[in-house]
C-alpha positions as a LaTeX table, in Angstrom:
\begin{tabular}{lrrr}
\hline
Residue & $x$ (\AA) & $y$ (\AA) & $z$ (\AA) \\
\hline
Met1 & 29.89 & $-38.53$ & $-10.21$ \\
Arg2 & 29.70 & $-38.02$ & $-6.58$ \\
Lys3 & 31.07 & $-34.47$ & $-6.61$ \\
Gly4 & 28.50 & $-33.68$ & $-8.93$ \\
Met5 & 25.94 & $-35.37$ & $-6.78$ \\
Val6 & 27.13 & $-33.30$ & $-3.69$ \\
Ala7 & 27.34 & $-29.91$ & $-5.59$ \\
Ala8 & 23.74 & $-30.20$ & $-7.10$ \\
Ala9 & 22.75 & $-31.09$ & $-3.56$ \\
Met10 & 24.30 & $-27.84$ & $-1.77$ \\
Val11 & 22.57 & $-25.89$ & $-4.89$ \\
Ala12 & 19.10 & $-27.35$ & $-4.15$ \\
Gly13 & 19.38 & $-27.04$ & $-0.20$ \\
Leu14 & 20.64 & $-23.21$ & $-0.65$ \\
Val15 & 17.44 & $-22.87$ & $-3.35$ \\
Ser16 & 14.90 & $-24.33$ & $-1.07$ \\
Thr17 & 16.77 & $-22.06$ & 1.82 \\
Ala18 & 16.34 & $-18.91$ & 0.09 \\
Leu19 & 12.41 & $-19.37$ & $-0.77$ \\
Val20 & 11.44 & $-20.57$ & 2.41 \\
Gly21 & 13.55 & $-17.68$ & 4.06 \\
Ala22 & 11.59 & $-14.93$ & 1.69 \\
Ala23 & 9.14 & $-12.83$ & 3.42 \\
Pro24 & 6.12 & $-12.78$ & 1.32 \\
Ala25 & 5.52 & $-9.41$ & $-0.49$ \\
Phe26 & 2.89 & $-8.04$ & 1.37 \\
Ala27 & 4.72 & $-8.23$ & 5.19 \\
Asn28 & 5.35 & $-4.53$ & 5.39 \\
Gln29 & 1.84 & $-3.58$ & 4.17 \\
Val30 & 0.67 & $-3.28$ & 7.61 \\
Cys31 & $-1.03$ & $-0.05$ & 8.83 \\
Ile32 & 0.30 & 0.66 & 12.10 \\
Asp33 & $-0.64$ & 3.31 & 14.96 \\
Asn34 & $-1.39$ & 7.05 & 13.53 \\
Asp35 & $-0.77$ & 5.83 & 9.79 \\
Leu36 & $-2.89$ & 6.25 & 6.79 \\
Cys37 & $-2.75$ & 3.61 & 4.57 \\
Leu38 & $-3.46$ & 3.62 & 0.87 \\
Tyr39 & $-3.61$ & 0.24 & $-1.63$ \\
Glu40 & $-3.29$ & 0.38 & $-5.05$ \\
Asp41 & $-5.55$ & $-2.64$ & $-5.26$ \\
Gly42 & $-9.02$ & $-3.57$ & $-3.48$ \\
Arg43 & $-9.34$ & $-5.80$ & $-0.10$ \\
Met44 & $-5.79$ & $-3.90$ & 1.06 \\
Ser45 & $-3.24$ & $-5.18$ & $-2.07$ \\
Gly46 & $-1.20$ & $-4.53$ & $-4.10$ \\
Gly47 & 0.78 & $-1.48$ & $-4.04$ \\
Tyr48 & 1.11 & 0.38 & $-0.31$ \\
Thr49 & 2.21 & 3.50 & 0.58 \\
Trp50 & 1.25 & 5.39 & 4.26 \\
Phe51 & 0.84 & 9.12 & 5.35 \\
Glu52 & 0.95 & 10.73 & 8.44 \\
Thr53 & 0.25 & 14.65 & 6.90 \\
Asn54 & $-2.20$ & 16.31 & 4.63 \\
Asp55 & $-0.82$ & 15.70 & 1.10 \\
Ser56 & $-2.64$ & 17.84 & $-1.59$ \\
Leu57 & $-0.86$ & 16.49 & $-4.58$ \\
Tyr58 & $-0.58$ & 13.27 & $-5.12$ \\
Ser59 & 1.35 & 13.72 & $-8.30$ \\
Gly60 & 5.08 & 12.41 & $-7.65$ \\
Asn61 & 4.11 & 10.08 & $-5.02$ \\
Ser62 & 4.68 & 6.54 & $-5.72$ \\
Phe63 & 3.08 & 3.23 & $-4.24$ \\
Asp64 & 6.00 & 0.82 & $-2.86$ \\
Asn65 & 5.78 & $-1.31$ & $-6.50$ \\
Gly66 & 6.83 & 2.45 & $-8.36$ \\
His67 & 3.24 & 2.86 & $-9.62$ \\
Ser68 & 2.02 & 6.82 & $-9.11$ \\
Ile69 & $-0.71$ & 6.79 & $-6.52$ \\
Asn70 & $-2.71$ & 9.91 & $-8.41$ \\
Asp71 & $-5.55$ & 8.10 & $-9.67$ \\
Arg72 & $-4.38$ & 4.87 & $-8.35$ \\
Val73 & $-6.13$ & 4.29 & $-4.72$ \\
Ser74 & $-8.96$ & 1.39 & $-4.53$ \\
Ser75 & $-8.56$ & 0.42 & $-0.98$ \\
Val76 & $-7.75$ & 2.61 & 2.64 \\
Ser77 & $-7.25$ & 1.71 & 6.46 \\
Asn78 & $-6.98$ & 4.67 & 8.76 \\
Met79 & $-5.23$ & 3.81 & 11.97 \\
Asp80 & $-5.26$ & 7.36 & 13.02 \\
His81 & $-7.31$ & 9.13 & 15.58 \\
Arg82 & $-8.54$ & 11.36 & 13.14 \\
Cys83 & $-10.96$ & 11.25 & 9.93 \\
Trp84 & $-9.21$ & 11.78 & 6.59 \\
Arg85 & $-11.05$ & 13.10 & 3.52 \\
Phe86 & $-10.08$ & 12.11 & 0.11 \\
Tyr87 & $-10.48$ & 14.75 & $-2.86$ \\
Thr88 & $-11.25$ & 13.55 & $-6.62$ \\
Asp89 & $-8.36$ & 16.83 & $-7.34$ \\
Ser90 & $-5.52$ & 17.95 & $-6.44$ \\
Leu91 & $-5.08$ & 20.73 & $-3.87$ \\
Tyr92 & $-8.40$ & 19.30 & $-1.95$ \\
Arg93 & $-11.04$ & 20.24 & $-4.18$ \\
Gly94 & $-13.52$ & 17.84 & $-6.55$ \\
Ser95 & $-15.84$ & 15.07 & $-4.61$ \\
Ser96 & $-14.76$ & 14.04 & $-2.09$ \\
Trp97 & $-15.14$ & 11.02 & 0.58 \\
Thr98 & $-13.96$ & 10.72 & 4.05 \\
Ile99 & $-12.77$ & 7.62 & 6.54 \\
Gln100 & $-13.65$ & 7.62 & 10.04 \\
Pro101 & $-10.96$ & 6.78 & 12.73 \\
Tyr102 & $-9.62$ & 3.19 & 13.23 \\
Thr103 & $-11.76$ & 1.77 & 9.90 \\
Ala104 & $-10.61$ & 0.56 & 6.71 \\
Thr105 & $-12.98$ & $-0.15$ & 3.52 \\
Asn106 & $-11.82$ & $-2.81$ & 1.04 \\
Gln107 & $-13.05$ & 0.13 & $-2.02$ \\
Val108 & $-13.11$ & 3.16 & $-1.68$ \\
Pro109 & $-15.78$ & 4.92 & $-3.95$ \\
His110 & $-14.43$ & 7.11 & $-6.73$ \\
Asn111 & $-12.28$ & 4.14 & $-7.22$ \\
Asp112 & $-9.03$ & 4.98 & $-9.00$ \\
Gln113 & $-9.53$ & 8.55 & $-9.06$ \\
Tyr114 & $-8.21$ & 10.35 & $-5.32$ \\
Ser115 & $-5.55$ & 12.98 & $-6.14$ \\
Ser116 & $-5.34$ & 14.87 & $-2.51$ \\
His117 & $-6.11$ & 14.23 & 0.60 \\
Lys118 & $-6.45$ & 15.84 & 4.65 \\
Thr119 & $-7.63$ & 15.73 & 8.09 \\
Cys120 & $-10.85$ & 16.25 & 8.73 \\
\hline
\end{tabular}
């Protein structure tokens, strides 16, 4: 009986240590200097990815959760010294929106419609 109680206590201790030591899912979603960060959901949440270069075709790119970024961008953080222009179509076509350097928006215009971006 005592061995069973000790074993149960050890398992409980390991489980609680694992839970306490686990990092929150958003820990790696911090946008750092020189990055353009895209988020799948509003308020910089959901899937996350970052860029330092132009991208003319979002197809084939994905957020860290595996979802395609094409037509799924909802919020953006620009920690770069350049402004960036987003387009609703690939190859920098369609309606566009510009985010200025060192700014962020919790909800982009043309929500879930962007397919490319480039520097201004």
